[in-house]
DRENDREN-958304 format. One record per residue (C-alpha): residue number from 1; residue in one letter; x, y, z. Coordinates in steps of 0.5 Angstrom, whole numbers, plus 500, padded with zeros to 3 digits. Example, Ala and Ser with C-alpha at 12.3 -4.5 7.8 and 13.67 -1.06 7.14 Angstrom:
2
<atom><num>1</num><residuo>A</residuo><xx>525</xx><yy>491</yy><zz>516</zz></atom>
<atom><num>2</num><residuo>S</residuo><xx>527</xx><yy>498</yy><zz>514</zz></atom>
% end
This chain:
84
<atom><num>1</num><residuo>M</residuo><xx>312</xx><yy>610</yy><zz>822</zz></atom>
<atom><num>2</num><residuo>K</residuo><xx>315</xx><yy>603</yy><zz>822</zz></atom>
<atom><num>3</num><residuo>T</residuo><xx>315</xx><yy>603</yy><zz>814</zz></atom>
<atom><num>4</num><residuo>R</residuo><xx>318</xx><yy>610</yy><zz>814</zz></atom>
<atom><num>5</num><residuo>M</residuo><xx>324</xx><yy>608</yy><zz>818</zz></atom>
<atom><num>6</num><residuo>I</residuo><xx>325</xx><yy>602</yy><zz>814</zz></atom>
<atom><num>7</num><residuo>L</residuo><xx>325</xx><yy>606</yy><zz>807</zz></atom>
<atom><num>8</num><residuo>S</residuo><xx>329</xx><yy>611</yy><zz>811</zz></atom>
<atom><num>9</num><residuo>I</residuo><xx>334</xx><yy>606</yy><zz>813</zz></atom>
<atom><num>10</num><residuo>T</residuo><xx>334</xx><yy>602</yy><zz>806</zz></atom>
<atom><num>11</num><residuo>A</residuo><xx>335</xx><yy>609</yy><zz>802</zz></atom>
<atom><num>12</num><residuo>F</residuo><xx>341</xx><yy>611</yy><zz>807</zz></atom>
<atom><num>13</num><residuo>A</residuo><xx>344</xx><yy>604</yy><zz>806</zz></atom>
<atom><num>14</num><residuo>V</residuo><xx>344</xx><yy>604</yy><zz>799</zz></atom>
<atom><num>15</num><residuo>L</residuo><xx>347</xx><yy>611</yy><zz>799</zz></atom>
<atom><num>16</num><residuo>G</residuo><xx>352</xx><yy>609</yy><zz>803</zz></atom>
<atom><num>17</num><residuo>L</residuo><xx>354</xx><yy>603</yy><zz>799</zz></atom>
<atom><num>18</num><residuo>I</residuo><xx>354</xx><yy>608</yy><zz>793</zz></atom>
<atom><num>19</num><residuo>A</residuo><xx>358</xx><yy>613</yy><zz>796</zz></atom>
<atom><num>20</num><residuo>G</residuo><xx>363</xx><yy>608</yy><zz>799</zz></atom>
<atom><num>21</num><residuo>Y</residuo><xx>364</xx><yy>605</yy><zz>792</zz></atom>
<atom><num>22</num><residuo>A</residuo><xx>365</xx><yy>612</yy><zz>789</zz></atom>
<atom><num>23</num><residuo>F</residuo><xx>371</xx><yy>613</yy><zz>794</zz></atom>
<atom><num>24</num><residuo>F</residuo><xx>374</xx><yy>607</yy><zz>796</zz></atom>
<atom><num>25</num><residuo>G</residuo><xx>372</xx><yy>602</yy><zz>789</zz></atom>
<atom><num>26</num><residuo>K</residuo><xx>378</xx><yy>604</yy><zz>785</zz></atom>
<atom><num>27</num><residuo>L</residuo><xx>384</xx><yy>600</yy><zz>785</zz></atom>
<atom><num>28</num><residuo>G</residuo><xx>390</xx><yy>602</yy><zz>781</zz></atom>
<atom><num>29</num><residuo>G</residuo><xx>386</xx><yy>608</yy><zz>778</zz></atom>
<atom><num>30</num><residuo>E</residuo><xx>380</xx><yy>604</yy><zz>775</zz></atom>
<atom><num>31</num><residuo>Y</residuo><xx>374</xx><yy>602</yy><zz>779</zz></atom>
<atom><num>32</num><residuo>V</residuo><xx>373</xx><yy>594</yy><zz>781</zz></atom>
<atom><num>33</num><residuo>S</residuo><xx>367</xx><yy>591</yy><zz>778</zz></atom>
<atom><num>34</num><residuo>L</residuo><xx>362</xx><yy>590</yy><zz>783</zz></atom>
<atom><num>35</num><residuo>K</residuo><xx>362</xx><yy>582</yy><zz>781</zz></atom>
<atom><num>36</num><residuo>T</residuo><xx>369</xx><yy>582</yy><zz>783</zz></atom>
<atom><num>37</num><residuo>L</residuo><xx>368</xx><yy>586</yy><zz>790</zz></atom>
<atom><num>38</num><residuo>F</residuo><xx>362</xx><yy>582</yy><zz>792</zz></atom>
<atom><num>39</num><residuo>S</residuo><xx>364</xx><yy>575</yy><zz>790</zz></atom>
<atom><num>40</num><residuo>F</residuo><xx>365</xx><yy>571</yy><zz>796</zz></atom>
<atom><num>41</num><residuo>G</residuo><xx>368</xx><yy>564</yy><zz>796</zz></atom>
<atom><num>42</num><residuo>G</residuo><xx>372</xx><yy>561</yy><zz>791</zz></atom>
<atom><num>43</num><residuo>N</residuo><xx>378</xx><yy>557</yy><zz>791</zz></atom>
<atom><num>44</num><residuo>T</residuo><xx>384</xx><yy>558</yy><zz>795</zz></atom>
<atom><num>45</num><residuo>L</residuo><xx>388</xx><yy>562</yy><zz>789</zz></atom>
<atom><num>46</num><residuo>Q</residuo><xx>382</xx><yy>567</yy><zz>788</zz></atom>
<atom><num>47</num><residuo>N</residuo><xx>382</xx><yy>568</yy><zz>796</zz></atom>
<atom><num>48</num><residuo>A</residuo><xx>389</xx><yy>569</yy><zz>796</zz></atom>
<atom><num>49</num><residuo>F</residuo><xx>389</xx><yy>574</yy><zz>790</zz></atom>
<atom><num>50</num><residuo>R</residuo><xx>383</xx><yy>578</yy><zz>793</zz></atom>
<atom><num>51</num><residuo>S</residuo><xx>387</xx><yy>579</yy><zz>799</zz></atom>
<atom><num>52</num><residuo>I</residuo><xx>394</xx><yy>581</yy><zz>796</zz></atom>
<atom><num>53</num><residuo>A</residuo><xx>390</xx><yy>585</yy><zz>791</zz></atom>
<atom><num>54</num><residuo>G</residuo><xx>387</xx><yy>589</yy><zz>797</zz></atom>
<atom><num>55</num><residuo>I</residuo><xx>380</xx><yy>587</yy><zz>795</zz></atom>
<atom><num>56</num><residuo>D</residuo><xx>378</xx><yy>585</yy><zz>801</zz></atom>
<atom><num>57</num><residuo>E</residuo><xx>380</xx><yy>591</yy><zz>804</zz></atom>
<atom><num>58</num><residuo>L</residuo><xx>376</xx><yy>595</yy><zz>799</zz></atom>
<atom><num>59</num><residuo>R</residuo><xx>370</xx><yy>591</yy><zz>800</zz></atom>
<atom><num>60</num><residuo>N</residuo><xx>370</xx><yy>592</yy><zz>808</zz></atom>
<atom><num>61</num><residuo>K</residuo><xx>370</xx><yy>600</yy><zz>807</zz></atom>
<atom><num>62</num><residuo>I</residuo><xx>365</xx><yy>600</yy><zz>802</zz></atom>
<atom><num>63</num><residuo>L</residuo><xx>360</xx><yy>595</yy><zz>807</zz></atom>
<atom><num>64</num><residuo>L</residuo><xx>362</xx><yy>600</yy><zz>813</zz></atom>
<atom><num>65</num><residuo>C</residuo><xx>360</xx><yy>606</yy><zz>809</zz></atom>
<atom><num>66</num><residuo>G</residuo><xx>353</xx><yy>602</yy><zz>808</zz></atom>
<atom><num>67</num><residuo>A</residuo><xx>353</xx><yy>601</yy><zz>815</zz></atom>
<atom><num>68</num><residuo>I</residuo><xx>354</xx><yy>608</yy><zz>817</zz></atom>
<atom><num>69</num><residuo>G</residuo><xx>349</xx><yy>610</yy><zz>812</zz></atom>
<atom><num>70</num><residuo>A</residuo><xx>344</xx><yy>605</yy><zz>815</zz></atom>
<atom><num>71</num><residuo>V</residuo><xx>345</xx><yy>608</yy><zz>822</zz></atom>
<atom><num>72</num><residuo>V</residuo><xx>344</xx><yy>615</yy><zz>819</zz></atom>
<atom><num>73</num><residuo>G</residuo><xx>337</xx><yy>613</yy><zz>816</zz></atom>
<atom><num>74</num><residuo>A</residuo><xx>335</xx><yy>610</yy><zz>823</zz></atom>
<atom><num>75</num><residuo>L</residuo><xx>337</xx><yy>616</yy><zz>827</zz></atom>
<atom><num>76</num><residuo>L</residuo><xx>334</xx><yy>621</yy><zz>822</zz></atom>
<atom><num>77</num><residuo>P</residuo><xx>327</xx><yy>620</yy><zz>823</zz></atom>
<atom><num>78</num><residuo>L</residuo><xx>328</xx><yy>619</yy><zz>830</zz></atom>
<atom><num>79</num><residuo>K</residuo><xx>331</xx><yy>626</yy><zz>830</zz></atom>
<atom><num>80</num><residuo>L</residuo><xx>326</xx><yy>629</yy><zz>826</zz></atom>
<atom><num>81</num><residuo>K</residuo><xx>320</xx><yy>626</yy><zz>830</zz></atom>
<atom><num>82</num><residuo>K</residuo><xx>323</xx><yy>630</yy><zz>836</zz></atom>
<atom><num>83</num><residuo>Y</residuo><xx>322</xx><yy>637</yy><zz>832</zz></atom>
<atom><num>84</num><residuo>K</residuo><xx>315</xx><yy>636</yy><zz>830</zz></atom>
% end
């Protein structure tokens, strides 16, 4: 049961991240590269660019979609268990 729940959480989190990238990953009509989206740290100039360009906001939206997917993945097996 625990293995099934972990797989469900992982699968739905990945699906949420993919959906989030599909919906929110565009900036200026083009998709932002994954390397740019998930690069943390850097110098002050890079941080300022990401902040001004809105990349931080995109990243937060995409990660929120992944978190929502993980929650759905956790609740779905519990809901299906009630019907058995």
